[in-house]
C-alpha positions as CSV (number, residue, x, y, z in Angstrom):
1,X,18.3,224.5,85.9
2,X,19.1,227.8,87.4
3,X,20.1,230.9,85.5
4,X,22.0,233.9,87.1
5,X,22.7,236.5,84.5
6,X,24.3,234.4,81.8
7,X,25.6,231.7,84.2
8,X,23.9,228.3,84.0
9,X,23.7,225.6,86.7
10,X,22.1,222.2,86.0
11,X,22.0,218.8,87.7
12,X,24.1,216.2,86.0
13,X,22.0,213.7,84.0
14,X,18.9,215.9,83.8
15,X,16.9,216.9,80.8
16,X,16.9,220.6,80.1
17,X,15.8,223.1,77.5
18,X,17.8,226.3,77.1
19,X,15.8,229.0,75.2
20,X,18.0,231.5,73.4
21,X,16.0,234.5,72.2
22,X,17.5,236.8,69.5
23,X,16.7,240.5,69.4
24,X,17.5,242.9,66.6
25,X,17.5,240.2,64.0
26,X,14.9,237.7,62.7
27,X,16.1,234.1,62.6
28,X,15.6,232.5,59.2
29,X,16.3,229.3,57.3
30,X,20.0,228.7,57.0
31,X,20.8,230.4,60.3
32,X,22.5,228.4,63.1
33,X,22.8,228.8,66.9
34,X,25.5,226.8,68.6
35,X,26.2,226.1,72.3
36,X,29.6,224.9,73.2
37,X,30.7,223.8,76.7
38,X,34.3,223.3,77.7
39,X,36.3,222.7,80.9
40,X,38.0,226.0,80.1
41,X,38.3,228.1,77.0
42,X,41.4,226.2,75.8
43,X,40.2,222.6,76.2
44,X,38.1,220.4,73.7
45,X,34.3,220.7,74.0
46,X,32.6,218.3,76.4
47,X,29.2,219.3,75.1
48,X,28.2,220.8,71.7
49,X,24.7,221.5,70.4
50,X,23.6,223.0,67.1
51,X,20.1,224.3,66.4
52,X,18.9,225.2,62.9
53,X,15.1,225.3,63.4
54,X,13.5,228.2,65.3
55,X,10.2,229.2,66.8
56,X,9.2,232.7,67.9
57,X,12.6,234.0,67.0
58,X,14.2,231.6,69.6
59,X,16.4,228.6,69.5
60,X,15.5,225.7,71.8
61,X,18.7,223.9,72.8
62,X,17.8,220.5,74.2
63,X,20.2,218.9,76.7
64,X,19.5,215.2,77.1
65,X,20.4,213.1,80.1
66,X,23.2,211.3,78.3
67,X,24.8,214.6,77.4
68,X,25.9,215.3,81.0
69,X,25.5,211.9,82.7
70,X,29.2,211.1,82.8
71,X,30.7,214.6,83.1
72,X,32.5,215.3,86.3
73,X,30.8,217.7,88.7
74,X,32.2,221.2,88.5
75,X,32.3,224.6,86.8
76,X,32.7,224.7,83.0
77,X,32.6,227.6,80.5
78,X,30.1,228.0,77.7
79,X,29.2,230.4,75.0
80,X,26.5,230.6,72.3
81,X,27.2,231.7,68.8
82,X,24.9,232.8,66.0
83,X,25.9,232.2,62.3
84,X,23.8,234.1,59.7
85,X,24.3,235.4,56.2
86,X,28.0,234.6,56.4
87,X,28.5,236.5,59.7
88,X,29.3,234.9,63.0
89,X,28.4,236.6,66.3
90,X,28.9,235.4,69.8
91,X,25.5,236.2,71.3
92,X,26.2,234.9,74.8
93,X,29.8,235.6,75.8
94,X,31.8,233.0,77.8
95,X,30.0,232.3,81.0
96,X,29.9,229.7,83.8
97,X,28.1,226.4,83.1
98,X,28.0,224.4,86.4
99,X,27.3,220.7,86.4
100,X,25.9,220.0,89.9
101,X,25.7,216.8,91.9
102,X,22.9,214.4,91.9
103,X,22.1,211.4,94.0
104,X,20.7,208.7,91.7
105,X,23.6,208.4,89.2
106,X,24.5,204.8,88.8
107,X,21.8,203.5,91.1
108,X,20.6,200.2,89.8
109,X,17.7,199.7,92.2
110,X,17.2,196.9,94.7
111,X,16.5,197.0,98.4
112,X,16.6,200.6,99.5
113,X,15.7,199.9,103.1
114,X,12.7,201.5,104.7
115,X,12.6,204.5,102.3
116,X,13.0,207.0,105.1
117,X,15.8,209.5,105.5
118,X,16.5,209.4,109.3
């Protein structure tokens, strides 16, 4: 995964951990950090993750291979929201979330030839 400002880019079907650190507030039991990814801000979510356990005042958002394996390549939009004590705050404003191409998607094995890339 690459991070440029708040824009994220990952390879489709990879495992990733996104660490969201909170400043100016101590995360406690009952708090919730949510990541939502959509094609655009008006479409249904294609990826949603909720974290309720925190370490070192950070949320570790795990993206598993199956979360993105079948998503079309392209640029999506995401944000991260913190819910605490009845309040809701968007802590990462809408930003780009790019799903990049990968080579092995759908490869079932078999004879791959000589193994060299001529």
